[in-house]
N, C-alpha and C positions, 0 to 999 in steps of 0.2 A: 267231758269230750268235745275235742273237736274232729273237726277234716284235716286238718294238715297232715302233712307225711316229713316228716323227718329225717335227712339224711346227714349221716355223721363219719360215713368214711368207712362203716364197716358192711354196705351193703349197696349195687349197684343201680340207678333207677333209668326207668321206664317212661320216658312222659306219657307216652303212651297209654300207660295204663293208670292211670291220674284220673280219675273224671272231674272235669272245671266244675262241675253244677252240682258236683258231691257238697250235700249239706250236713253229714251224718244223722238223717233223721229229725235234725232240727227246723221250724218252724219261725217264720219271720216274728212273732209276736215275742216269739221265748227271746229268741237273738238278743231283742231288740233289750227287752227284760234285762239280763244277761250282761248286758255290753255297759246300760249304767253303772252295776254293782260293780263290774271289770273295772269300769275309769275309774273311778271313786277310787280303785286299791291300788289304780295306774297311780292314781294323783300323789296318795300317801306314800306309797315305792321311791316317787320321785320329790320329793319333798326330803324322804328321808335320804336319798341317793345327795341330793344337793349341800342340805348342809351337812353329813360325814364328809364330804370333799375327800372320797379316795378313789372312787371311782370312776368313769366315764360312760356310755351307756352308747354305742355305735349301731343306729339299727339302717340295713341297706336292702332297699327296694331297687325290685328289675322284677322288666314284666314287658311284655309286646306294646304297644299303642293300644291305649284306650283302656289297658287291664287294670286299671284304679289305685296309678302311687301316688296322683294327687287329691283323692278319694279319703286314701287309707291318711296322708298325711292330716288334711283336714279332720281327720277323727281321730288320729294322738294328740292334736293338737286342742281339740277342748280338753283335755285332762292333763296336758304335759305344765312345767314351772317355763311360764314366759323367758324369766330373766334369764335362764340356764340352760333354753333349747336351743337348736340351729337348724336348720332345713336348708342342703345344700344339692342344687340343683348342680348336672354332670352335663354340658354338652359340647360341644365340638371343639378339641382341643384351643387354645388360643396359640398364634406364633411365638410365644413365651412360651409355656405352656408344652407345647413339641420341641421345643429347642432343649429339653432334659426327657427323663427317662419319664415312662407314662404312671409311678406310682407318686411322683414329685406332686402335681397339684391334690394328689388326694392326701397325701401326708400331711399338709399343709391346714388338711381342712376337718381330721378326725378329732372328738372329742377333748375338752380338761377334763380335770376329774372335775367330776361335779355336774357333769354335764352333759345334754343326749346331741347328739347329732345324729339326722336322719339323711339318709342321702338319697338322693331321688335319681337312678341312674349311676353308675361307680366304674371302681377301677376295673368293674366286669364286662365294660367294653371296648377295651382292648382285649377281649379274649371272646368277642361274640362279633360283634360291627367288621372287627378285624379279620375276624373268619370265615364271613359270609361276604364279604366284596372283597377279601384277598390282599388285602392291605400290609399282612402281615404273611411271610410264612409259616409252614407247622414246625420248625426247628424254632421259632422265634417265639410261635403261640405255646409253644412243648414249656419252652425256659419259663412263659409270664405265670404259667400255673406254678411255677415252684418258686417263681417271686414273690407269687399274689400269696400262699400258705406262706412263707418266711414273713412278709409284713405284716399278715395277721397273726402269728405266733408273736412278732414284735409287740403287736398291738395288746395282744391278751397279755404277753409277759409286764406290762407296764402298765396295767390295770384296767384294759375298755374293755366292756365284756361288751363280746360283737352279737349280734340276731341278723340271721341275713333268710332277705324274704323272696321268693320267687312266683309272682303272682300268675295261676296259670287259669288265661280263658281261653276259649276255642275258636277256632277258626271266625266260624257263623255270627259267636256271642258279638267278635270284634267288629263283621261288617255290620250287623246292626247296630254297634255302638258308634260306628262312624254317621252311616246312614242317619242316626238320629242328630248328629250335631248340626247335619242340613238343613234342618224340620227346626232347628231351636235357635234363634237370634242370640237368644244370651250364651247361649256357645260357641256361635260363630267366627269368633276369634280363635278356636282353636282346629281350623279348618287346616289342609294341609294336605299338599298333592301327594307328598313324601309318606304320608301315610298310606295313601293305598296303592302304591310304587312299590314298596316293603313289602305289603302282604304277596305280592311276588315270591319274594323269596323263604316264606312260612316255614316252609318245608327244613329251608338250611339255620332258621332260627332255632326251630326244636330242638335241630344234633345240638347248635352251636351250643345251647341251653346245658343241655340234659350232658355233655363233655364236660363242660366248666363245673356243674353241678357234682359231677362224679371226680373228677380233679381236686375242686376243690371246696369238698367238704373235711370236718375234722370234728373232732369230738369239744375243739376249743372256740370252733368258727364252723357249724352245722348249717347247712339249707338246710331252711323251709318251707316245703312247695304248700302252697295255698291255692283250693279251691276259688274259682273269683268270679265265677259268671254270673252269683250273686252276690250284691255289694252289699247287702246284712248279714251275710255268711262269715265275708269274706271280713269284713270288719270286727266281728267276733274272734273269729280265726286267729286274727290278728295279737287282739289284745289278750286273748288267752292267753297264747302263747309268750307275750311278753310278761305278764305278770305274772305266771306258771316260771317259768325262769329269773323271776328278780327275788321272788319270793324267800329264798332261800337266803340272799343276797341281804335284805331287807331286816332277818334276824344281824347279819352281822353288823349295819349300820347304825338298829337301832344299839346295840350295845356298844359299838364305837360312842354314838350319843353319852349314853346313860354316862362313860368312862370317862368323856372329854365333861363332863356337868362336875360330878366327883371329883375332879381335879383344880377344877376354877369355883367347887364350893369349898375347898381346902384353902386356897391361895386367898379366898376372901373371909376366912375365919381366921387364915394368922394377920392381914391386914390387919383386920379390927385389931386385934387381939395389942399390936405394937402400935394402933393410932388412935389418937381421940376420933370416936365417930362426929361427925358434924351434925 
């Protein structure tokens, strides 16, 4: 069991009720041992997915600054197939991107069959930052919730498995991580005045996330709320969720590959029966 809370549309989330330090009673040593096992399972499942080439996997990572999106990506890349895994960071839209609808640049980067794509931030920025900084009016944001749901339904109908994670830290933990960057020369490149400036909108962001999660959770694209104050617990929780979700698909992919093997063997036997073996 992990500390993840899954929101699939049948109940409403209140972030204030979620403890960002919750580890579900697990200790770090135990979590790290389980991460190694889960990582091997993810590698095996990803290999089946890649070879079956029938479904893509989209992993969406959202969270406040310093919540651990980069660390999560490093953890996942330790176990994913490099040939079929892509990381897409979404920053401020370019002039060309801004001239299209807000989902245009996102749809271009969704995973193809057999691929994993990890979004570092995502289409949800257009209902988060847009709400907090009043870059769009309420009517537009409400429309975007519906458009996001329709977009994710389209992806699901097209064979994309969608896993969305909100990495939940508290304000004190963020402060500690921001200050730690100032003390670590190897992380000084991450320093940004904007990170401190955005802290003044903390409560507004929490509300914006709560609204986005509650408006855009469904059975095909639920939100997984990950207590992320402890990095090791965060990594375990995310790996556990991904592996648990992919295991039923793994059986399907294995069956598809076995059927493909049978057809290939039958074709080979038929060829040999009609042609001299070199």
